[in-house]
C-alpha positions, 0 to 999 in steps of 0.5 A: 104822576103829573109834572106838577105833582112830581115838582110838589113832591120833590119840594116837600121832600127837600123841605123835610130834609132841610128841617131834619138837618136843621133839627139835628144840628140844633140838638147836638149836631150830627156826625158831620158836625162832630169836629165843627162848632157844635162838637169839638171846637171852632174850626177854620176853613183849613180844618185847624182849630182856631181861637175866636177873639183877641188874646187875654192881656197879662196883668189886666183885671178879669171879669167872669161871664157865664152863658147858659140857655138863655142868659148871661151871668152877670148880665151887667158889667161896669168898666172904666173907659180906656181900661183893658179887662180880660173877659173870661167867657164860660159856656155852662150851657148845652149849646154853642154860645158867643159873647159879642159886643154890639155898638163898640169895637169888634169883640166876639168870644165863642165857646162850645158847651163846657168850654171857656175862653178869655180875651182882652176888651178895651172900651175907649168911650164912656157910655152903655154898650150891649153884649149878646149871644150872636147865635140866631135867636139866642139874643131874642130869647134873653141872652143879652146884657150891658156894659157901663163904661165910666 
């Protein structure tokens, strides 16, 4: 086999392996991922499970938001400026999803399929904010909504 042929063959094999790994992770993970975000929970660099987002605030009103492939319900929320609300984010889908506020304060809740997490959100300025699932391709597939702050 020529040098060019060997390089071409190695390139094809590398791409095929990359596609196979990506497909396996996308469709439920692999044995390497069973304790990671696709399997048993969010894990930090030290191997311990860690919470995403802020803790809930005791006594604050709660807004329930459910994620599925590829939507949020409800997809429009209304809150008062400077009022803290707890977002209870439930992932009823078959994949890992996030509830991420865009264009406002940093707010990101993450949940594996079948899990829920609650975090306190305060938006100080009136206006319209967007929330999305920040998993690549999910917002483009329809996982987005708005928060109206009055």
